[in-house]
N, C-alpha and C positions, 0 to 999 in steps of 0.2 A: 393316328395310328390306331388300328384296332388290331387287338392283339387277342388269342385266344386265354383262357383262363384255365383251361383244361388243362396247364402245365402247372399250376400253383400248388403248394404243399399247404396253403392256410387254408384249407377249404373247410375246416371246421367240423364238428359232429355232422351226421346224418340230419339232424333238422333244420339246417341251412342249407342254402345253395347258393350258387354264385352266377354273375351275369354272365352269358355266352360271348360277351366280347366287351371287352372295354376303351375305352376310349382316354388315353395320358389326360394327365391334370397335375397342377402342381400338389392336389391332397395324393392322387396317387401314386407320385415320384418319391414323395417325402414316407411312403410307408413301404417303400420297395425295402428290402431285405435279402442277405445270402440265403439261400435254398438249398445251395449244393456249394463247399467248399472242398477244392480237391489240394491236398498236402502230398508232398511227397514226389512228385510227378519230376523236379529238377532237383539235379545234383544241392548240397549242401550252399550255402550261401551263393545260389544263383539266383537271376530275375527271369520270368519272360518277358519277351522283347514286341512280342504279335500276337494279335488276336484276329480272326475272322471267321467270319461265319459263310455256308453256301447259300448260294441264293434260295433255297427253300427256307432259311431257318431251322434245317433240323440237324447239323453238324456244325462245330467249331473245331478249327484246326490254331494252332500256337507254336510259335519258333519260341527258345530260351538261348540264354547262354550256357547253361552246358552242352550244346550243340546237340540238342533233338527235339524233334517236332512228336506235337502230342493229338491225338485225335479225341474228340468228345461227340456225344451222342447229348444235343441240347435237350430231345425231349424226353429224353430216360431220366438226363443226370448222368451217365456212366462213361466211363474212362472208354477208349476202344483200341487204341493201339499206339506205337511208340514208333516213331521212324527217326532211326538215328542216323547222324549226316557228322560224323564224328573227325572225317579227311579234312573235308570243306566248310564245318559250321553251319548255321542256318539263320536266316535272319528274313523277316516278310514272308513271311508263308501265306500263299493267298490261293484261295478255291478258282478254277477254273468255271466255267458253265455247268460243269459235273462235280457232285459230290464225290467222284472216283478219282480227281486227277486234281495236282495242284502244281503251284510254283513257287519256289523262294530263292533268295539269294545265298549267295556264299558271304562268310566271314573268313576265309583264312587259305592258305595255298594258292586261290588266284580269286577273282571277281565274276566268274560266271553266274547266272543264272540256272536253274536247275527245273526240268519238268519233270514230273514224278507220280507213278501211278499206284494209289494209296492202296489197291489190295493186294500187289504183291512187293511194294517199295522198291518195284523199281523203276531206274531213270529212260525217261522215253526220248528225250533231247537235252541238247548243254545248250544254253545260248552263250555266243563270244562276244565279248566287245570292248566291256568295262574295262579299264585298267584300274580303279580305285574302288572303294567297297561302295556296292549298291545300299541308296539310305533312304528308297522311296519308288513304290510300283504300285501299280493299278490296274486291273484287268477294262477296257474296256466293257461298257452296260451291253452294246450293241453286235459284238462278234467276238470272236477268238485273238483279236489281237490285245496287246498291251502295253504299257509306257513301264518305262525304269529313269532312275534321277542316281547320278551317281556324286563323287567327291570327288572325279576326274572331270569334273565340268560340262558333261555330256548329257542331254538325256535322248532317250533311243528310244523307237518303236519297234517292235515286233511281233511276229505273227507264230502262234502255236506251230503251226505247219512246217515250218523251216529254219533254221537255224541262224541264218543270217538278220542281222538287224534289216529294218522295212524302212528307218527314216533314222535321221541324225542332226540334234543341234546343238552346234558347238556354243556354250555360254560361260559366262563368267561369274562365278559364285556357286555353291553346291546347291543345287536343285529339290526342290519339292514339286511331285506331279500330280493331277489329277484329271478323272473327266468327267463332264457334265454329264447328267442325266441321257440326254437322247447318243452321247457318243461319237457330237458331230463336232465339240471344241473340248480342246484342254485346257487345262492352266497349268502354269509354273511358276512357283515362287521362288527367287532369290535372296539368297541374305545380301549379297553385296546392294547397297543402295535400296535394301528393302522394296523390290522390285517387284508386282505382280504383272503376271504377261498373258493374255489370251491368243491361243491359236487355233485353227482351219484345221481339223486333220485331212481334210484332203489337199491341204496345201502345206503340208508339214515343216519342208524344207523352207518355208518364205518367212517373211518376219512376222511377228506376231500383229494381230489386226488390232489390237488393243493393246495400250499398255501403261501402268499408274505405279505409285510410290506408297508405301504407310507413312505415313510421317505422323509422330504421336507428341503432340506438344507437351502432354501431360510427362512422358518420360524427359522431357528436356527442361521443364523446369525441378524436375527433382535432383537431377544431376548434369553435371557440365561435364565431360560431354556426354549427351543423354546415354546409358546403358541400354542398348539395345539389345533383346532376346534373340536368342537362336531361332530361326524359324525351321521347326521340325516337319511341319505334314498343311496340306491344304485337302478342302473337302468341299464339292459343292451338296450346299441341302436336297433332297429329294425333288425338288420341286424347280431347282434349275436357277432361283431366285439369288441366291446367295453362296458367297464363298467363306467359309469358316479358315481359317488362317491359324496353326497351333503352333505355341513356342513352348520353348522349355524353361522360360522364366514364368514370370509371377501376371500375366496379362497375356489375352489371346484376343484376336481380330474377326470382325464379321463384317463382308465386304457385299454391296451389289455388287453383282456379278455383271452388270450391264452398264451401268456408270463409272465403276471402282470408287467409288466413298467408301470411306470407312463409317461406319454404321452404327456399329457398336465397339464396343470397349468390353473385356469378359474380365473381371476383376474380385476379390474377396473385401469388403468393406476395410477402412484404415486398422491398423494395429491387429488386422486377425492373423492367423499361422500363413503363411505363405503357399501358395501353389505350386512353385514352380522345382523342377525338377532338377534343376541347375545347383540350388542351395539348398542348404538346409537351415534353420533357423532355430529350432527346439531339439531337447534330448529325445528320443538317441540317436536323431539323424544328424549329428554335429561334423561328420565329414562330408564337404558340400560334395555334389557331382559336379563335372567339370562341364560346363557348357560343352558340346561337340555335335558334329552333325553326327544323325543317327543314334542319336542318345537312344529315341525309343520311337518317336513319330508316330506313337498311338495315342496320346496323352490327352486327345479331345475325338468327340464323336456327336454327329447328329442324332437327334431319335427322327426316325421315320416319317413323322409328320413334319419336319424342317420347323419346327415350333421349340422345340428344346435342343440343350448343347450340354453334355456332361462330360467330365475332365478329371482327372488324376490329379493326386496331389501327393507332396513331398509327406505326410504325414498321413496317409492311406486310406485318408474321407474321398470320398465321392460328389463333388460340387455340379449344380443341377442348375444352370439360366434358362429364363422363361424370355426367348428373345423377341418372339412374335408370336405375343397372345392376342385373341380377337379384340376390337372395339370396346366389346361388354366388359371384357374381363382384367383389361387394363387399369392400372393403378391411376385417380387420377393424378397425382403427382409423380407418374412417370415422366422423364421426356419422350419428345417420340424419337423414335429410331434414324437419327440423324445428326449428322455434324458431330458424331464421336461421340456419341452418349456414353459414358459408362455406367456399365449393368452389376449387379451385383447378386449373388445365389438367391433362388428361391427355395432350394432345398440344400444341406449337405448331409452326406450320409454316413454314417461311422464305416470307418474301415475291417474288412474282417482281417485282418492282420497288420501287422507292424512291418513298417518299410514303405519307401513311398508307393503306389499305384502307377506304373508304369505304364497301363494298356485298359484302354477302355473299349467299347463297342457294343452297337444296340442290335440285338436280334433284328433283323428284318421283317420278321413274320409275325411274332408276338412280344408281347408285353416283358422283353426278356433284355436284361443288363450285364454283360460279364465284364470283368476288370479282374488285372492281373497286375501280380510283382513278386513276392517267392512264391507265390500262392497264385491259384484260380479260383473267383467266385463267380458262381450265375445268382443274378439277383431277380426276385419276385416282386410283385406287389402282395401287401398282406393286407387281404381285401375287409377281413374284419376291423383292421385299423382305419383303414381308408372308408371306413362307413356302406359297403356294397354288399356285404351279406346280407343276404335275405332270408326271411323266415318259411313257413309253409306257406302262410297268405300268401308272401308277394312284396309283402311290406320292407323294405330298407331302414336300418336305424338311423335316427337322425346322425347325419355327420359330426 
């Protein structure tokens, strides 16, 4: 990924200059620091539950437990406006393909999906059909259709232009959904039997063309019966090669999107503080979060270059895994990404606040990371710390 350095707050004195673009590396990611922290936009003791950047990377929209959505200008680091939804609640706020409209799920009264115009905070359309809470939702990268998965054991396909669902799947076990980068294929992950299914968009109502199961022998060895975490999200990498399956537990999975093999388990080293949002292991997080569908669904995110994965943790830290380094940068002792190798983070970033980091998202167009719990933070690389600040002669300090 190349990201604009113009947004950085760590440019340093006028005698230095920054590179016009930056390619992510473990060194760069380790230097990320909160550039802007937004406090006071949520009611007391409530958390953000979703984050989404628009296609341009210029704006960020959030939803939260206090039944409000917040719009932020990611380039200037300013709060733009608040969009209340007190009657119906708000979750999974998602931009459409314009920065002026978004969709979001309801959390009370009913389970409709709502299509909102941000300029005047008016609603364009309601999408009715789900009878229980929507826990997963994604816009198609190709057009104005979108997918939703709910705890009523259904997946529905919608078109922004009409209130009726364009397709319906009845599935067993609450589903997580995601489109591949072409918009021609979508994935459904079910908690029942840890099932991963791939569908052809043009044959939405047909059987999946591919089905596999996530079988983790390491979890089986640790306890019997195996303590399987709740699957909360699924994401394709931007190159379409990999599927990232996020959980509310202490492990996440990367699958080959073509053959379904589990390529990697993402964990912390043994005896480390747990990542999983479903339970706590140290004070002040001594009240566990109960594992549940829709706990967050935003715990993990790909970097746009399909190399790195970031995840929030119960203690507020952000962990970074280097999943797909080029051969020249692969450590000699690292196992090949096959046969379910276990990977540990290459960087762990200190949290910007106490409490769980429930949501993380990479900006699609710049070297920026967003994370949220009770507060929202925009993270940028510290170029000086990463050794990328140049002097007037164009010399960069040694890393």
